[in-house]
N, C-alpha and C positions, 0 to 999 in steps of 0.2 A: 504493499500499499504505500502511495506517495502522500505523506502528510502535508507537504508543503503546498499541495493543490487544494487542501481542504480546510474547512472550519470545523470547530468541535460539533456544531449541530448537524454536520453532514455525516458524522461517524456513528455507526451503531456496532457495539461489540456482541459477539455471540460466544457463549460459554457452554461446554459440555455437550455439543450437538455436532455430529458428524455431517449432518445435512441441514444447511440454513433454511431450506424451504419448509422444514418441519417447524411450525410455530406453536404447537399446542402447549409448550412450556415457556412461551415467550416471556411472561412476567418473571419467571425465576431466573432464566438464563440469558436474557437480553438486557443490556445496559446501554445508556447513551453516554457519549464522551462529553466531558465538561471542560477539559483543557488539552491542548496538544503542545508538546515542547519538541522543538527541532534543534539539533546541534548548532550552535552559533557559527561554526566554521563550515557548515554545509551550504553549498550553493547549487541551486537547480540549474540544469544545463538546457536552457531554452535556446531558440534558433540564433538570437543575437549573441549569446555567450559562446555558442559553438563556433561561430565565425570569428571570434576574437582569438588570435594566435597567442595571446598572453594568458588565456584561461588555463588554469592548472587542473587537469582532469584527475590527476592523482590525489590532489588535496580534496576534491569533491568525494571521491570514492572512500577516502580515509575517514570521513565524518559523516557517513551516510547512516544515521542513527536517530531515533526519537523516542519519546515516551507519550503514553496516553493515560490521562486520569479519567475514570468513569464516575458517573454521578452518584451511584449507590453502591455500597459494599455488597459483595457477593459471597455466600457461604460456600465452603468447600464440602464436597460429598463424593459419592462414588464416581460421578462424571466430571467433577471440576476440582482441580488441586493446583497448588502452587508448584513452581519449580525453582531450584536454587540456581544461582549464577556461578558459572566455572571461575576459578580462581588461578588456574595455571594452564599453560599450553604444553607442559612437559609430557612426553610419552604419548603424543597424539596418535601415533601409528598403532597403539595397543587398544584404541577405543573403537566401538561400534557407533557410527554416527548416522543420523537420519535427518533428511529435510522433509518438512511437513507443509502442505498447502493445498489450495484449491485451483492451482494453476493448470495450464494446458497439458495434455498428456500426449507424448509422441507415439504415433501408431506405427509399429514395426512393419505391419503388412502394407501400409501406405507410406513409404519413406518421406514423401514430400507433403504429407498432410498432418495437421495437428488437430486435435479435438478442441472444441470451445472450452472455456473455463469450466471446470467440474462442479457439480452440485454436491459431491461427496468429498470429504477430506481424505487426502491420500498421503502416503509417505514413500520415500525412496531412500535406500541405503546408499550412502556416499562415503567412500573412505577418504582419509586425510591425504593431501598431496603436499610435498615438500615445497616450501616457499620459493626455493631456487628454480623449480620447474615452472611455477606459475609466473614468477617475475620474468623468466625468459620468454614465455609464450603470451603473456597478457600484459601489455604496456601499462595499463592503468593499475595493476595490482601493486600494493604496498604492504609490506610486512614490518612491524607487528600489528598495524592498524586493521589489517584484513587477514582472514583465514581462508584457506583454499581446499576444496574437496572435489572428488570426482574420480575418473578412471583414465588410465593409459592402456590402450590396446595395441597389440602387435599386429603386423600385417597378416597374421595367420587367423586372427579372430574374425568371425563373420557377423555376429549380431552387434548392432550399434550400442554403445554405452548409454546407460540411463543418466539423466540429469534433471534439474528443475526446469519448469516451463514458464511461459509468460503468464503473469498473474500469481506467481509464487513469491515475488519480491516483498519483503517485510516480514515474512514467515520465519519461524524458528529453525535453527539447526541445532539438535540435541545430540548428546553423546553419553555413553557409559561404558565402563569396562565390561569385558566379556567374563562371566563367572566360570570357574572351572567346571568341568563336566560332573565331578563327584560332589559339587557343592549345591545345596538347596538355596543358597542366598542369592538374591537378585539385586544388583546395584541399581540405585536410582539414576534417572537421566539428569544431566545438568545442561543448562543452556549455554552453548559455546558461541553461537553466532546468529546474526540477523541476515537473511538472504538478500543480496544486493544485485547480483547479476550472474549470467551464465554464458559460456562460449564453448563452441565446438570447432575443432580444427584437425588437420592431420600434419604430420612432420615426416622428416626422413626416417626417424627412429619409430614412430608409432602411426598406425593406420587411422587411429581416431583417438583424439584426446578431448574429453568432456570436462570442463572446468566450471565449477560453481564457487563463487566468491561470497564471502560474508563479512559483515563488520564484526570485528572481534569483540565479544563481551568482556574478555579479560583486559584488553587494552582500554576499553571504555568504562571499565567497572567503577572507577572513582567518579567519572561524570554522572553515571547512572545513579550512584548512591547520593551524591550531592543534589541532584535535581529531584529525586524521589523524595528526599526529606522536605524539600521546598514544597512539593505538591501535597504531601500529607499535612503540613502545617496550615495550608489554606483552608 
């Protein structure tokens, strides 16, 4: 979601519902936004700015994050729960990470066709990619402000890699460690990123590279905490 294009009265938040068309629990699970906060260093890239050769795309990508305050507290239950913020990006390769959203879905049977935005919430597993790879392939990528997820496929692989689609921007990228097979303990998911963009390409090394970039929650954690306190005080 692009907050900079909206006012609070334009935004409705849906909780605990995989299908936003189902409104029988509207009173309990729907909330109106009362305030939007956009990072002070973020600049929207309209047509005039895109034509300005001095415009810093990397800076824009580095601060693509915001907060929403809703008008009424919502109680947690079996359908609605809170999520903790990640506090470290160490050992990312050992985590199971998933992007979640209502965005378009790539149709493998129709390679040039994409479905419209989905009515049901979907998830896609996206492994962490090394910052060096993403910086080499994606000019706008900046670490540690951003994290990078996706797939590198060799020229022997046939199926196209999965990634996020149009409409997933602003959605969560969550991760958790994989529990040992002999363990009955399940690790909680942590919020590691907010989806910002996706790109697909090929190189001499790989037949297909699908990159999903996110604003790093760890990098922006102090900004989030500072502004969240301001919101709660109002």
